[in-house]
N, C-alpha and C positions, 0 to 999 in steps of 0.2 A: 814131604814124606807122606803125610796123611792124605794128601789129595790126589795122589797119583792113580787110585781107583776110579776115581770119578769118570775120567775120559774112556776108561776100560768097560765101566758099567753103561754108559751111555751108548757106546758102540754096540755092545752086546744087546741091549734093548732096541737100538734102532734097527739092527739086523732082524729082530724078532718081529718088529713092527713092519718091516718090509716083506717079510714072509706072509705075515697075515694078510696084508693088502693083496698080495698075489693070489692067495688062497680064496679070499672074498671077491676078487675079480672073477676067478673061475666060476665060484657058486653064482654069481650075478648073472654071468653069461648062460650057465646052464638053466637057469630060472627063467631068463629072456626067451631062451629056445622052447623050453616046455609049455611056456604062455603062448608062443606064435603056433605051436604045433597042436594047439587044443581047439576043438570045434565048437564046443559050448562053453558059455561064461561061467567061470568058476571062481568065487571069491577067494577060496583058500590059496590058489595058485597066484593070484594077483597079490595078495596079502604076503606070500613067501617073497615074490619077486620085490616087493616094496622094503620088506625087512631086509633083504640081502642088498638092496641098493643103500638104504639108509646106513647099515653097517659099513659098507665099503666106503661111502662119502665121509662118515665120521673118521674112519682110520686115515684117509686121505688128508682130511682137514688137520688131524693130529699131526701127521707127517709135516705137513707144510708148516705148522706152529712150531715144530722141533727143529725145522730146516733140514731134514733128511733128504739125501738125495736118492731118487730112486733110479735103478739102472735097468 
């Protein structure tokens, strides 16, 4: 009776996690494209790419720990 909501909450937050992973993947791809298109060496663009990369891999690791299936 009291524990029925647990599965529903897990599914809800897993769906949010999957959406965040997809968004960060797009951000990471855009950051990589911007870095490739640059002519000069700019540290802020490299830092932006590395930040997007670390966020994406952290979320991916969290999904793996929670055994979330990405579709």
